Each structure stands twice: as C-alpha cells, then as structure tokens.
Wavefront OBJ file of the C-alpha trace (Angstrom):
o trace
v -18.328 -60.378 33.931
v -19.348 -63.243 31.535
v -17.373 -66.490 31.441
v -14.641 -66.050 28.808
v -15.379 -69.418 27.168
v -14.848 -68.003 23.675
v -11.441 -66.557 24.462
v -8.171 -68.178 23.470
v -5.535 -69.110 26.021
v -1.928 -67.889 26.173
v 1.001 -70.138 27.124
v 3.276 -68.453 29.694
v 6.424 -70.434 28.803
v 8.962 -67.862 27.449
v 10.570 -70.640 25.346
v 7.327 -71.783 23.723
v 7.547 -71.577 19.899
v 3.782 -70.925 19.521
v 2.393 -69.531 22.794
v -0.803 -68.058 21.321
v -3.533 -68.934 20.578
v -4.207 -72.085 22.544
v -7.634 -73.695 22.709
v -9.789 -72.923 25.726
v -10.309 -76.017 27.803
v -6.903 -77.612 27.160
v -4.916 -78.263 30.322
v -1.523 -78.227 28.576
v 0.051 -76.227 25.746
v -0.096 -78.090 22.445
v 3.346 -76.714 21.468
v 5.514 -77.185 24.573
v 3.427 -79.056 27.140
v 3.419 -76.255 29.753
v 0.314 -76.258 32.015
v -2.437 -73.864 30.870
v -4.477 -74.154 34.058
v -2.133 -72.737 36.665
v -2.494 -73.955 40.229
v -5.688 -75.621 38.949
v -7.314 -72.184 39.078
v -5.811 -69.486 36.828
v -6.101 -69.537 33.004
v -3.764 -67.118 31.098
v -5.790 -65.095 28.580
v -3.345 -62.634 26.995
v 0.072 -61.088 27.417
v 0.152 -57.473 28.594
v 3.843 -56.945 27.878
v 7.222 -57.500 29.439
v 9.865 -55.258 30.936
v 12.889 -55.659 33.138
v 12.934 -59.202 34.488
v 9.234 -60.081 34.229
v 6.319 -60.645 31.849
v 2.726 -59.652 32.655
v -0.399 -61.617 31.696
v -4.132 -61.256 32.222
v -5.480 -64.458 33.780
v -8.996 -65.705 34.471
v -9.643 -66.812 38.048
v -12.043 -69.735 37.765
v -12.921 -69.588 41.475
v -13.939 -65.926 41.683
v -14.755 -65.584 37.947
v -12.747 -62.354 37.705
v -9.722 -61.186 35.773
v -6.441 -60.918 37.617
v -2.852 -60.074 36.739
v -0.084 -62.673 36.602
v 3.514 -61.502 36.970
v 6.011 -64.060 35.664
v 9.698 -63.814 36.621
v 12.030 -64.444 33.681
v 15.359 -63.803 35.403
v 16.863 -66.868 37.100
v 19.553 -65.252 39.304
v 19.184 -65.865 43.079
v 18.994 -62.124 43.756
v 16.128 -61.634 41.270
v 14.237 -64.577 42.769
v 14.782 -63.174 46.277
v 13.380 -59.758 45.288
v 10.421 -61.407 43.552
v 9.634 -63.472 46.659
v 9.974 -60.298 48.741
v 7.411 -58.491 46.558
v 5.007 -61.420 46.916
v 5.467 -61.459 50.696
v 4.850 -57.717 51.019
v 1.705 -57.713 48.866
v 0.295 -60.737 50.697
v 0.980 -59.049 54.039
v -0.715 -55.752 53.235
v -4.478 -55.289 53.280
v -5.034 -51.742 52.074
v -7.207 -50.504 49.173
v -4.205 -48.559 47.894
v -2.154 -51.741 47.392
v -2.958 -54.502 44.836
v -4.414 -57.419 46.769
v -2.600 -60.778 46.737
v -4.050 -63.934 48.239
v -1.864 -65.934 50.664
v -1.406 -68.626 47.994
v -0.875 -66.100 45.175
v 2.824 -66.972 44.859
v 3.643 -70.319 43.261
v 5.821 -72.017 40.629
v 4.982 -73.552 37.263
v 7.128 -76.377 35.909
v 7.710 -76.498 32.135
v 8.646 -79.636 30.178
v 11.610 -80.558 27.980
v 10.582 -80.251 24.360
v 12.095 -79.921 20.875
v 10.669 -76.801 19.294
v 11.516 -74.572 16.366
v 14.454 -73.154 18.346
v 15.914 -76.570 19.109
v 15.827 -78.503 22.361
v 14.536 -76.476 25.311
v 15.283 -77.466 28.878
v 12.691 -77.592 31.617
v 12.289 -74.466 33.738
v 10.685 -73.666 37.090
v 8.882 -70.356 36.601
v 8.035 -68.192 39.673
v 4.526 -66.690 39.371
v 2.635 -64.029 41.331
v -1.118 -63.459 40.879
v -2.522 -60.173 42.104
v -5.582 -57.974 41.829
v -6.013 -56.329 38.417
v -6.227 -52.533 38.720
v -8.352 -50.972 35.990
v -7.197 -47.432 35.367
v -4.239 -45.295 34.323
v -0.934 -44.389 35.932
v -0.083 -40.830 36.943
v 2.553 -40.908 34.212
v -0.279 -41.364 31.700
v -2.197 -38.533 33.377
v 0.883 -36.325 32.959
v 1.003 -37.157 29.253
v -2.571 -35.878 28.997
v -1.778 -32.735 31.028
v 1.736 -31.653 29.915
v 1.302 -28.206 31.509
v 0.718 -29.786 34.923
v -2.270 -30.923 36.968
v -4.482 -28.769 39.259
v -3.290 -28.477 42.822
v -6.598 -29.961 44.066
v -5.843 -33.223 42.252
v -2.233 -33.349 43.451
v -3.271 -32.521 47.031
v -5.745 -35.410 46.983
v -3.195 -37.818 45.485
v -0.574 -36.773 48.034
v -3.022 -37.316 50.899
v -3.857 -40.810 49.659
v -0.210 -41.699 48.983
v 0.743 -40.666 52.528
v -1.942 -42.995 53.933
v -0.524 -45.866 51.849
v 3.046 -45.105 52.936
v 1.902 -44.893 56.554
v 0.631 -48.473 56.264
v 3.874 -49.608 54.598
v 6.053 -47.913 57.200
v 3.903 -49.380 59.989
v 4.901 -52.786 58.612
v 8.567 -51.656 58.622
v 8.676 -51.508 54.795
v 10.220 -48.781 52.602
v 8.903 -48.714 49.006
v 12.059 -47.036 47.534
v 10.549 -46.479 44.068
v 7.761 -43.902 44.287
v 7.302 -42.141 40.923
v 4.414 -41.298 38.549
v 4.607 -44.614 36.684
v 4.230 -46.560 39.961
v 1.069 -44.751 41.098
v -2.280 -45.681 39.505
v -5.817 -44.306 39.637
v -8.634 -46.847 39.832
v -11.061 -46.684 36.952
v -14.341 -44.867 37.902
v -16.256 -48.086 37.189
v -14.419 -49.850 40.006
v -16.637 -50.355 43.115
v -13.817 -49.127 45.378
v -13.455 -45.740 43.721
v -14.198 -42.564 45.697
v -17.449 -40.801 44.927
v -15.871 -37.393 44.224
v -15.806 -36.153 40.642
v -12.620 -35.495 38.718
v -9.321 -37.351 38.645
v -8.438 -35.994 42.076
v -11.318 -38.011 43.520
v -10.175 -41.353 42.091
v -8.576 -43.791 44.448
v -4.792 -43.975 44.274
v -3.009 -47.331 44.175
v 0.729 -47.930 44.635
v 2.225 -50.609 42.397
v 5.593 -52.281 41.712
v 6.858 -53.504 45.074
v 9.904 -55.232 43.577
v 12.342 -52.784 45.196
v 10.968 -52.651 48.748
v 13.347 -52.925 51.678
v 12.580 -53.859 55.237
v 13.624 -51.428 57.959
v 15.793 -52.585 60.814
v 17.672 -55.329 58.950
v 21.382 -55.459 58.203
v 20.902 -53.750 54.870
v 19.002 -50.912 56.518
v 21.793 -49.938 58.848
v 23.567 -47.626 56.423
v 25.778 -50.158 54.575
v 24.647 -52.066 51.519
v 25.479 -55.743 51.801
v 27.315 -57.490 49.024
v 24.048 -58.949 47.721
v 21.937 -55.837 48.099
v 20.502 -54.258 44.985
v 20.850 -50.488 44.762
v 17.609 -49.150 43.274
v 17.738 -45.709 41.658
v 15.056 -43.834 39.718
v 16.791 -40.728 38.293
v 14.999 -37.527 39.203
v 13.100 -39.070 42.121
v 15.533 -41.054 44.315
v 17.014 -39.081 47.258
v 20.772 -38.587 47.780
v 21.044 -41.162 50.586
v 19.517 -43.841 48.330
v 21.764 -42.942 45.386
v 24.954 -43.341 47.435
v 23.741 -46.580 49.034
v 23.148 -45.141 52.484
v 20.453 -45.831 55.059
v 16.850 -45.711 53.819
v 14.151 -44.459 56.205
v 10.521 -43.314 55.830
v 11.784 -39.880 54.748
v 13.363 -41.627 51.731
v 9.873 -42.351 50.376
v 8.721 -38.805 51.227
v 11.492 -37.320 49.058
v 10.429 -39.377 46.012
v 6.754 -38.599 46.697
v 7.464 -34.852 46.981
v 9.368 -34.826 43.686
v 6.555 -36.804 42.070
v 4.000 -34.204 43.231
v 6.126 -31.324 41.944
v 6.431 -33.128 38.586
v 2.635 -33.501 38.519
v 2.076 -29.818 39.359
v 4.579 -28.355 36.898
v 4.684 -30.917 34.108
v 8.480 -30.622 34.360
v 10.742 -33.618 34.934
v 12.491 -32.872 38.279
v 16.019 -33.031 36.822
v 15.084 -30.215 34.400
v 14.307 -27.731 37.196
v 17.156 -28.583 39.582
v 19.354 -25.705 40.700
v 22.817 -26.836 39.513
v 24.406 -25.023 42.440
v 22.393 -26.524 45.324
v 20.514 -29.447 43.782
v 17.210 -27.966 45.061
v 14.152 -27.687 42.796
v 13.152 -24.222 41.456
v 9.496 -24.734 40.615
v 7.227 -22.259 42.433
v 7.231 -19.733 39.571
v 6.065 -22.464 37.189
v 3.006 -23.564 39.184
v 1.897 -21.057 41.843
v -0.120 -22.912 44.508
v -1.158 -22.361 48.121
v 1.996 -21.248 50.010
v 1.486 -23.755 52.831
v 1.147 -26.597 50.321
v 4.278 -25.425 48.468
v 6.200 -25.217 51.759
v 5.255 -28.813 52.566
v 6.457 -30.053 49.169
v 9.744 -28.166 49.553
v 10.229 -29.771 52.971
v 9.583 -33.236 51.521
v 12.388 -32.832 48.957
v 15.117 -31.455 51.217
v 18.523 -32.941 50.345
v 19.276 -33.364 54.041
v 17.159 -36.261 55.297
v 17.070 -34.722 58.787
v 15.203 -31.675 57.427
v 12.324 -33.723 55.965
v 9.221 -34.816 57.909
v 10.154 -37.899 59.891
v 6.892 -39.866 59.739
v 3.756 -40.153 57.641
v 1.794 -38.897 60.647
v 3.761 -35.622 60.488
v 2.920 -35.194 56.798
v -0.740 -36.113 57.363
v -0.994 -33.563 60.187
v 0.320 -30.776 57.947
v -2.053 -31.805 55.153
v -5.007 -31.605 57.527
v -3.878 -28.146 58.654
v -3.600 -26.970 55.030
v -7.063 -28.399 54.286
v -8.560 -26.629 57.313
v -6.994 -23.282 56.425
v -8.398 -23.488 52.897
v -11.892 -24.177 54.306
v -11.898 -27.437 52.367
v -11.564 -25.749 48.990
v -8.132 -27.062 48.140
v -9.292 -30.672 48.174
v -12.877 -30.313 46.968
v -12.572 -27.990 43.988
v -12.648 -30.131 40.845
v -12.491 -29.054 37.200
v -15.829 -29.627 35.512
v -16.175 -31.171 32.071
v -18.685 -29.735 29.613
v -19.057 -29.171 25.890
v -18.949 -25.448 25.075
v -20.449 -23.756 22.059
v -18.122 -22.695 19.231
v -17.933 -19.078 20.400
v -17.115 -20.127 23.954
v -14.523 -22.568 22.640
v -12.825 -19.762 20.700
v -12.846 -17.523 23.756
v -11.446 -20.353 25.852
v -8.692 -20.929 23.284
v -7.782 -17.230 23.325
v -7.803 -17.219 27.096
v -5.456 -20.190 27.194
v -3.118 -18.498 24.703
v -3.017 -15.375 26.893
v -2.512 -17.429 30.044
v 0.289 -19.476 28.502
v 1.950 -16.335 27.162
v 1.678 -14.644 30.544
v 3.108 -17.708 32.301
v 6.028 -17.837 29.878
v 6.676 -14.115 30.377
v 6.520 -14.481 34.139
v 8.793 -17.526 33.947
v 11.360 -15.679 31.801
v 11.199 -12.605 34.028
v 11.591 -14.749 37.122
v 14.568 -16.490 35.568
v 16.248 -13.182 34.699
v 15.667 -11.691 38.144
v 16.817 -14.952 39.712
v 20.015 -14.880 37.676
v 20.645 -11.235 38.619
v 19.984 -12.036 42.270
v 22.415 -14.955 42.122
v 25.105 -12.716 40.630
v 24.549 -10.082 43.317
v 24.653 -12.666 46.113
v 27.780 -14.269 44.662
v 29.487 -10.876 44.361
v 28.607 -9.848 47.924
v 29.649 -13.230 49.358
v 32.936 -13.251 47.492
v 33.663 -9.584 48.240
v 33.052 -10.012 51.954
v 35.256 -13.117 51.980
v 38.043 -11.192 50.228
v 37.813 -8.308 52.717
v 37.964 -10.450 55.852
v 40.545 -12.803 54.306
v 42.795 -9.825 53.537
v 42.251 -8.228 56.939
v 42.908 -11.550 58.688
v 46.109 -12.193 56.715
v 47.430 -8.670 57.374
v 46.531 -8.757 61.075
v 48.136 -12.172 61.472
v 51.302 -10.972 59.736
v 51.510 -7.903 62.000
v 51.046 -10.100 65.090
v 53.727 -12.507 63.894
v 56.189 -9.706 63.159
v 55.664 -8.060 66.532
v 56.047 -11.320 68.466
v 58.905 -12.539 66.312
v 61.069 -9.441 66.013
v 59.948 -6.908 68.618
v 59.762 -9.204 71.630
v 61.978 -11.867 73.223
v 59.397 -14.525 72.350
v 60.603 -14.836 68.742
v 64.209 -15.948 69.443
v 63.056 -18.294 72.223
v 60.473 -19.994 69.958
v 63.041 -20.232 67.141
v 65.611 -21.778 69.493
v 63.064 -24.291 70.785
v 62.052 -25.321 67.252
v 65.696 -25.603 66.124
v 66.495 -27.948 68.999
v 63.530 -30.168 68.149
v 64.300 -30.199 64.425
v 67.966 -31.060 65.009
v 66.903 -34.044 67.086
v 64.566 -35.210 64.323
v 66.889 -34.265 61.440
v 70.528 -34.456 62.618
v 71.864 -33.346 59.222
v 69.602 -30.274 58.927
v 71.457 -27.565 56.978
v 69.398 -24.510 57.905
v 68.390 -22.702 61.077
v 64.886 -21.487 61.855
v 64.497 -17.883 62.877
v 61.694 -15.748 64.327
v 60.044 -15.783 60.892
v 58.213 -18.974 61.912
v 55.874 -16.794 63.969
v 55.259 -14.618 60.913
v 54.142 -17.590 58.801
v 52.202 -19.289 61.584
v 50.269 -16.196 62.664
v 49.637 -15.154 59.049
v 48.040 -18.555 58.371
v 46.059 -18.357 61.607
v 44.756 -14.854 60.878
v 43.887 -15.662 57.272
v 41.928 -18.790 58.232
v 39.998 -17.050 61.020
v 39.169 -14.092 58.779
v 37.880 -16.318 55.967
v 35.865 -18.428 58.428
v 34.358 -15.391 60.159
v 33.034 -14.130 56.820
v 30.633 -17.111 56.863
v 30.125 -17.152 53.104
v 29.644 -20.233 50.907
v 27.543 -22.082 53.550
v 30.555 -22.666 55.796
v 30.423 -24.235 59.220
v 32.217 -21.765 61.486
v 34.804 -24.018 63.083
v 37.344 -21.370 64.120
v 39.654 -23.684 66.035
v 39.912 -26.222 63.221
v 40.343 -23.690 60.420
v 42.843 -21.682 62.465
v 44.869 -24.793 63.276
v 44.894 -25.963 59.645
v 45.816 -22.480 58.389
v 48.679 -22.025 60.846
v 49.932 -25.563 60.218
v 49.850 -25.198 56.423
v 51.540 -21.813 56.342
v 54.134 -22.850 58.937
v 55.064 -26.090 57.198
v 55.260 -24.380 53.813
v 57.405 -21.624 55.331
v 59.843 -24.108 56.867
v 60.162 -25.990 53.583
v 60.566 -22.693 51.722
v 63.404 -21.652 54.018
v 65.086 -25.018 53.584
v 64.854 -24.698 49.786
v 65.889 -21.057 49.407
v 68.493 -22.044 46.857
v 65.993 -23.974 44.732
v 64.000 -22.711 41.789
v 60.875 -20.601 42.156
v 58.758 -23.576 41.043
v 59.251 -25.265 44.390
v 58.130 -22.144 46.208
v 54.937 -22.062 44.126
v 54.222 -25.704 44.968
v 54.753 -25.102 48.679
v 52.481 -22.073 48.594
v 49.754 -24.112 46.878
v 50.106 -26.789 49.559
v 49.656 -24.227 52.345
v 46.548 -22.757 50.691
v 45.020 -26.201 50.092
v 45.580 -27.175 53.743
v 43.895 -23.970 54.935
v 40.920 -24.487 52.599
v 40.242 -28.052 53.774
v 39.876 -26.841 57.356
v 37.337 -24.097 56.557
v 34.210 -26.222 57.138
v 32.840 -26.095 53.595
v 29.833 -28.423 53.436
v 30.666 -30.325 50.242
v 33.314 -30.828 47.563
v 36.095 -29.937 50.036
v 38.853 -31.465 47.907
v 37.557 -29.698 44.793
v 37.557 -26.357 46.626
v 41.077 -26.997 47.963
v 42.447 -27.859 44.524
v 40.744 -24.956 42.740
v 41.714 -22.368 45.376
v 45.337 -23.572 45.574
v 45.850 -23.595 41.809
v 44.017 -20.306 41.153
v 45.657 -18.395 44.018
v 49.207 -19.400 43.165
v 48.456 -18.963 39.472
v 47.237 -15.423 40.159
v 50.534 -14.426 41.786
v 52.554 -16.088 39.030
v 50.514 -14.137 36.487
v 51.088 -10.845 38.341
v 54.786 -11.615 38.511
v 54.902 -12.268 34.760
v 53.341 -8.827 34.162
v 55.754 -7.238 36.682
v 52.740 -5.942 38.607
v 53.833 -7.922 41.645
v 57.508 -8.821 40.932
v 59.067 -11.961 42.325
v 61.744 -9.930 44.122
v 58.962 -8.870 46.486
v 58.927 -12.403 47.901
v 62.609 -12.197 48.764
v 62.120 -9.469 51.384
v 59.340 -11.221 53.295
v 61.763 -12.950 55.615
v 64.526 -10.700 57.069
v 68.031 -12.118 56.940
v 68.745 -11.352 60.591
v 66.911 -10.411 63.760
v 66.386 -6.838 62.612
v 63.851 -5.600 60.185
v 62.897 -2.318 58.629
v 59.651 -0.777 57.528
v 60.114 -2.209 54.036
v 60.036 -5.751 55.392
v 57.069 -4.924 57.619
v 54.886 -3.488 54.875
v 56.024 -6.127 52.387
v 54.988 -8.935 54.707
v 51.699 -7.277 55.668
v 50.827 -6.522 52.038
v 51.775 -9.974 50.772
v 49.780 -11.958 53.324
v 46.859 -9.520 53.050
v 46.765 -9.922 49.261
v 47.116 -13.687 49.636
v 44.100 -13.801 51.974
v 42.040 -11.735 49.523
v 43.128 -13.969 46.632
v 42.002 -17.054 48.549
v 38.604 -15.428 49.183
v 38.241 -14.598 45.475
v 39.152 -18.118 44.399
v 36.736 -19.606 46.936
v 33.964 -17.600 45.283
v 34.984 -18.875 41.839
v 35.019 -22.458 43.119
v 31.667 -22.233 44.953
v 29.674 -20.327 42.334
v 31.238 -21.556 39.081
v 33.277 -24.756 39.363
v 31.046 -26.769 41.728
v 27.785 -25.867 39.873
v 29.485 -26.944 36.639
v 30.401 -30.287 38.224
v 26.804 -30.709 39.437
v 25.538 -29.971 35.937
v 27.895 -32.619 34.556
v 26.385 -35.138 36.983
v 28.899 -35.115 39.876
v 26.669 -34.590 42.893
l 1 2 3 4 5 6 7 8 9 10 11 12 13 14 15 16 17 18 19 20 21 22 23 24 25 26 27 28 29 30 31 32 33 34 35 36 37 38 39 40 41 42 43 44 45 46 47 48 49 50 51 52 53 54 55 56 57 58 59 60 61 62 63 64 65 66 67 68 69 70 71 72 73 74 75 76 77 78 79 80 81 82 83 84 85 86 87 88 89 90 91 92 93 94 95 96 97 98 99 100 101 102 103 104 105 106 107 108 109 110 111 112 113 114 115 116 117 118 119 120 121 122 123 124 125 126 127 128 129 130 131 132 133 134 135 136 137 138 139 140 141 142 143 144 145 146 147 148 149 150 151 152 153 154 155 156 157 158 159 160 161 162 163 164 165 166 167 168 169 170 171 172 173 174 175 176 177 178 179 180 181 182 183 184 185 186 187 188 189 190 191 192 193 194 195 196 197 198 199 200 201 202 203 204 205 206 207 208 209 210 211 212 213 214 215 216 217 218 219 220 221 222 223 224 225 226 227 228 229 230 231 232 233 234 235 236 237 238 239 240 241 242 243 244 245 246 247 248 249 250 251 252 253 254 255 256 257 258 259 260 261 262 263 264 265 266 267 268 269 270 271 272 273 274 275 276 277 278 279 280 281 282 283 284 285 286 287 288 289 290 291 292 293 294 295 296 297 298 299 300 301 302 303 304 305 306 307 308 309 310 311 312 313 314 315 316 317 318 319 320 321 322 323 324 325 326 327 328 329 330 331 332 333 334 335 336 337 338 339 340 341 342 343 344 345 346 347 348 349 350 351 352 353 354 355 356 357 358 359 360 361 362 363 364 365 366 367 368 369 370 371 372 373 374 375 376 377 378 379 380 381 382 383 384 385 386 387 388 389 390 391 392 393 394 395 396 397 398 399 400 401 402 403 404 405 406 407 408 409 410 411 412 413 414 415 416 417 418 419 420 421 422 423 424 425 426 427 428 429 430 431 432 433 434 435 436 437 438 439 440 441 442 443 444 445 446 447 448 449 450 451 452 453 454 455 456 457 458 459 460 461 462 463 464 465 466 467 468 469 470 471 472 473 474 475 476 477 478 479 480 481 482 483 484 485 486 487 488 489 490 491 492 493 494 495 496 497 498 499 500 501 502 503 504 505 506 507 508 509 510 511 512 513 514 515 516 517 518 519 520 521 522 523 524 525 526 527 528 529 530 531 532 533 534 535 536 537 538 539 540 541 542 543 544 545 546 547 548 549 550 551 552 553 554 555 556 557 558 559 560 561 562 563 564 565 566 567 568 569 570 571 572 573 574 575 576 577 578 579 580 581 582 583 584 585 586 587 588 589 590 591 592
C-alpha cells in the first residue's frame, strides 16, 4: 500500500472545534493542540463513525506501513474504562486468525490540552485508545441484508464451524464472549492474504469482533451472582435466559447466541419473530429445510435449559464433523456459482424464483395452520385428561374421607385429637371440629394426586408434595369455613380460592407457578359463583356438604362426592386455560 503522504489527518479529540482536515506532517492539532502522531507511531486518517461509548478511526501505522483501526473510549466512568481495558487485554492475549490482532503495546492513553475553542474553554482529557488489526470485509448482518430470504446451509455450516473454533480458543482462555450476533461476526475480504481459498461467501474466513462485553470464567462475577459493579449485557433475540436474568454464564451461553445467529442466517427471520410464545422455542424448520442432523444440532444449541445444550466447543465440533462425514463433504463444499445468464435464462430464473417463493409461502401457511390445529388438539387432550383425573381424584378422596370419618371409629378419634390441640392453641375457640376434617383433607389429597398423575402441562410428578399441599389447603380452608359458618358467602369463596391456590403451587409446574395459582383459584371459584347465579349449581348445595352430626345420609354422601369431583375437574380446566392461554399471552407481552 503506498505511503498516504497526500492524505489529510484527523484529530481524535472529541472536543476539538475543527478536527478535520489537519495537515499531514504536523505533530499536533492546529485547533486544540492534541497530538496527531499517537504513541509516535499511529497517524489518524479518518473517522469511521461512533456508537455507544467509543469512536472508531482509521490510522496509519508508520512502522508497518499498513492501515489499522483505532478505538477511542469516550465514556469516562470507571466501569466503562474497566471494560475497555478488559477488551484490550483479551485481544492482546489471543493469537487466532478469527480474532482481530492487537499488539502488546496496542493499548495506551493520549493526553489532550486545555484550550479555548468555539465551544468555550475545554478541559484536558486523558483518552484511552486501542489499536487493532483492520478487517477488510462485511459483517454477517450486511450479508443478511443482501440475502433477506436466508443464506444457503453450506455457507452457514462453514461459518458455524469457524465460529466454534474461535469460541474454543476463547473458552480455553477462560473467556466468554457474551455478545455473539450477526453484527459481531465479519468475513475477511477475498483480497486479504489470510482468506480461505474456497469460492463463495461460505469459504471466507470468519472473524469475531467487539470484545467489550467479555467475561472471565471462574471469577466472582461468574459464580451465578452479578456483583454490584457488573454490567449486564443483553442482545435481544440472541442472549440466553441465564444471561438475561443475570445468572451464571458458561460456554453454553455463547453456543445459544451462536445457534440463534445461525438460524437467523438460514431463515432471514429475526429470532424474536419466530419464537413460540408458549415455550419460547424457535419454530423455524418449515422456513428453511436443511439437513436433519444439522437442524437437530442448531435446536440443541438454542435450548432454554443450559443443561440441555452442548457443554463444550469440542462437543459441537465433533457433531459438525459427523454431519460433514455423513454428507460426504457436500454440505460444506457446495457453493453457489456466480454467472451472467442470457435474457431468456434470466426470465426463466425469475419465474422459477416466483414459483419457489410462492410454494414456500404456501408450505409455510399450511404448516402454520396444521401447527395451530395440532396445538388446539394437544391442549384439548391435555386439559380433558387433567379434568378427568382431577374429578376422579376429588371424588375418590371425598369417598375415602366420608368412610373414615363417619363409618369408622377413626373419625371421632381424629376430631377429638384435633379439638384438644386447637383448644390449647386457641383457648377461646367457639366451634368444635367434627369428622368432616377427614372429608376435606382426603378430598384435597385425592384431587392433588389425580391432577399430578395426569402429567399434563409439563408437570414434575411430585406426588408427596402435591398431595401434602392439597390436603393442607383443603383442610385449612375447611376449618376456617366451619369457624365462619355464620359469615357471608364471600368469605367462603375466599377460603375456597385459598385452598385451590395452595394445591396448585404444589403441583410441580415448571414455570409461572404464582400465575397458575392465581388464575386457577380465581377461575375455579368464579365458575361456581357463576353456576350459583344461574341456579345450575345452587348455593344451598354447599350447606349439605358437612353433616350436622355424626350421622349422614345418601344425600350428603353424593353431594360431597359430586362437589369435590366437580371442583377437581374445574381445577383441571382452569389449569389448561392458564397454561395454554394466559401464560403464552404473558410471554407475548414480554414476561418470560
């Protein structure tokens, strides 16, 4: 490259009133006095732009006679300076062709002078600077803008393979990048001597940039709790759940962002646009059909549960090699050729593309419709099965409680034992507990076990916990109900909602437990209030659930069995509404 003796020089002082152009050969800015020959080696040629906390310049290295990139930190806060120093340290440490090279002395400071400019008096500043290798090429975000329908799988496979090698080097140095996305991945220009010899964009060498958000593994901040000074870095659409909530970052954190980046490159769709609002998983295979093994790997990279992702870069590289071998090398070697077609061939190609796009849209719409129908069917079957077992469990528990409470000597003995304990705790207690406590307790136990055994809504089958919570909630609500028999029906509704909420919390639902408990409690009690208002299930029915003495007739038996059976079915129905409607709506509104 010729010596840029005819080029003007750019002052890097952000307060300079006239930073450009400055005369080549001057050692100091004629407007503000800031040095123009940085570290007695680098001459700023032009500004490339600014964003965030930094400005970027092209500089001429007088020692190597090559262009380099200067990153100038504008933010003066201690945290920003610490992150900038961290980026410099990481880039100086790494020696990989996929990382911009930084010399050991590439980080330094430039001192500006006090001067009186057009903006008034300006104070002196100490500007942190970082000089790094200049990468000639385009980012994958720019490639996506040129290919809005998505890139060929051969290109993406090659880019993924190279990115994994870069991440393997980073992770070997105990460094997590934390900000992998299309705009932070570049392809070296074909004229670069380090570019691969393969043709097509897939053969260009990949380079990872922007190391301002890296985090070192094994430190205090990497142990699952963000320190008070730690910066939480989030790139919407690419950052994994554990990074968003400020949890522990591990190598699999980078794999998640890399997997989402690859899916974005394949489909042309921003990841947030193709998220399933119910599960948070990406629905993308119908948009860009690729080799099944390759698609399976990408799906594994973007699992919400960090434990389900590949643990190390070596694991990902091994699977990539297996996919390459199974495809007989075609998946990584096939490259789209570029040629100029005659007019007739161009017309045919245009028609072909129209047909292909139309077919893809039709397939996409059909897939969406069948997917929606399948979701409705699954939701109906899940909810129906939950209602059946919830009703059976509630009825069976009520029968067991009635038999033990009123047809055996166990009921009076348990009631006497509970009364003695309650009188010791509450000396002024105005009511006596009868055998009905077994009815409430066993009804709650049976309902909880029945709902848990159904296994719908991705529950964890914790029978002992759900049974304990169900029995406890029903029993406590029953005791309070008996104590407040003279109160209004509103109090009974509140106590019933409390019992249902307690049962729901113990069911082992994987997320949004409090939301499920609130929705199920409100909807279930609301359903019975609504039936009572229509006289379909009159309130007088509740009055015969608990016999007034130790005897009971068939009316009380069937009333109790029917009530607790219907209550169990109502809870199952409301769980379905919460899982398939309310929670997806909250996810869509941004509450993950």
